[in-house]
C-alpha positions as CSV (number, residue, x, y, z in Angstrom):
1,M,119.1,92.5,3.8
2,T,120.0,93.0,0.1
3,E,123.7,92.4,-0.1
4,T,126.6,90.8,1.6
5,S,128.5,92.7,4.2
6,G,130.6,94.7,1.8
7,E,129.9,93.1,-1.6
8,P,126.7,94.1,-3.4
9,R,124.6,91.3,-4.9
10,V,124.1,93.3,-8.1
11,L,126.4,95.7,-10.0
12,A,126.2,97.5,-13.3
13,T,128.9,98.3,-15.9
14,D,129.4,101.8,-17.1
15,A,127.7,100.9,-20.4
16,A,124.6,99.6,-18.4
17,I,124.5,102.8,-16.3
18,A,124.6,104.9,-19.6
19,L,121.7,102.9,-21.0
20,I,119.7,103.1,-17.7
21,R,120.1,106.9,-17.9
22,E,119.1,107.0,-21.5
23,I,115.9,105.0,-20.7
24,R,115.2,107.2,-17.7
25,R,115.0,110.2,-19.9
26,D,111.8,108.7,-21.4
27,H,110.7,106.7,-18.3
28,P,112.0,108.3,-15.1
29,D,110.8,105.6,-12.7
30,I,111.9,102.1,-13.7
31,L,112.9,98.8,-12.2
32,F,114.6,95.6,-13.2
33,H,113.4,92.0,-12.8
34,Q,115.9,89.2,-13.5
35,S,114.1,87.0,-15.9
36,G,113.6,83.4,-15.0
37,G,114.6,82.0,-18.3
38,C,111.4,81.1,-20.2
39,C,111.0,83.4,-23.2
40,D,113.8,85.9,-22.6
41,G,116.6,83.6,-21.3
42,S,118.1,85.1,-18.3
43,S,117.9,88.7,-19.4
44,P,117.4,91.4,-16.9
45,M,114.0,92.9,-17.9
46,C,113.6,96.7,-17.5
47,Y,110.1,98.0,-16.9
48,P,108.3,101.2,-16.0
49,A,107.9,100.8,-12.2
50,D,104.1,101.6,-12.4
51,D,103.6,98.9,-15.1
52,Y,105.1,96.0,-13.2
53,I,103.8,94.4,-10.0
54,V,106.6,93.1,-7.8
55,G,105.4,89.8,-6.4
56,D,105.2,88.9,-2.7
57,N,107.9,86.4,-3.2
58,D,110.3,88.6,-5.2
59,V,113.6,89.4,-3.6
60,K,115.2,92.8,-3.9
61,L,118.8,92.2,-4.7
62,G,119.8,95.8,-4.5
63,E,119.9,98.9,-6.7
64,I,122.0,100.0,-9.6
65,D,122.1,103.8,-10.3
66,G,119.1,104.2,-8.0
67,V,117.1,101.5,-9.9
68,P,115.8,98.5,-7.8
69,V,116.6,95.0,-9.1
70,Y,114.4,92.1,-8.2
71,I,114.5,88.3,-8.7
72,S,112.0,85.6,-7.8
73,A,112.6,83.8,-4.5
74,S,113.0,80.4,-6.3
75,Q,115.6,81.8,-8.7
76,Y,117.4,83.6,-5.8
77,E,117.8,80.2,-4.1
78,V,119.7,79.0,-7.2
79,W,121.8,82.2,-7.6
80,K,122.3,83.1,-3.9
81,H,126.1,82.4,-4.2
82,T,126.4,84.7,-7.2
83,Q,126.9,88.4,-7.8
84,L,125.0,89.6,-10.8
85,I,126.6,92.2,-13.1
86,I,124.2,94.0,-15.5
87,D,126.0,94.8,-18.7
88,V,125.0,95.9,-22.3
89,V,125.6,94.2,-25.6
90,P,124.4,94.9,-29.2
91,G,121.0,93.4,-30.0
92,R,117.4,93.7,-29.1
93,G,116.0,93.6,-25.6
94,G,113.1,91.5,-24.5
95,M,109.8,92.1,-26.1
96,F,108.4,94.2,-23.1
97,S,111.7,95.4,-21.7
98,L,112.5,99.1,-22.1
99,D,115.8,98.4,-23.8
100,N,114.0,96.9,-26.8
101,G,114.2,99.0,-29.9
102,R,117.5,100.7,-28.9
103,E,119.8,98.2,-30.8
104,K,121.4,97.3,-27.5
105,R,120.2,95.2,-24.7
106,F,120.9,94.5,-21.1
107,L,122.7,91.2,-20.3
108,T,123.4,89.6,-17.0
109,R,126.9,88.4,-16.3
110,S,127.8,86.7,-13.0
111,R,130.6,85.7,-10.7
112,L,130.5,83.4,-7.7
113,F,131.1,84.8,-4.3
114,G,134.5,83.2,-3.6
115,G,135.0,83.5,0.1
116,G,137.1,86.6,0.1
117,E,134.2,88.8,0.8
118,R,133.7,90.0,4.4
119,C,130.6,87.8,4.6
120,V,130.6,84.8,2.2
121,V,126.9,84.3,1.8
122,P,124.4,86.1,3.9
123,P,121.0,84.6,4.9
124,R,118.4,84.9,2.3
125,P,116.8,88.4,2.1
126,L,113.2,88.5,3.1
127,P,110.8,88.6,0.2
128,R,109.4,92.0,-0.6
129,R,105.9,92.3,0.8
130,A,103.2,94.4,-0.9
131,T,102.2,97.3,1.3
């Protein structure tokens, strides 16, 4: 399960979708991993799908414009009551993120699920297992 019954766990603004499409012209197969906060704060990192190994304990939150978005299981536990909104702001992306060098970067905004959703907080999604 990757989303509440009716409310996605991750969304993207129009600006984020435009940047995703720009990046996909150079890198057609990409993914996002929500950073855990060490070097890149809590930025959503955008990688070529073939260059990033999704860990056994990473949780798939959903997809934005057909691009999968993952988060570590431990970070999911902290943010499980939160909907993530991927946006774009001026600046430089993370060192290895594909938004770097474009003078704009992805930024994660959030909102708490407030109880008005059809299902307030679902059980934790199963971690993605390597096949």
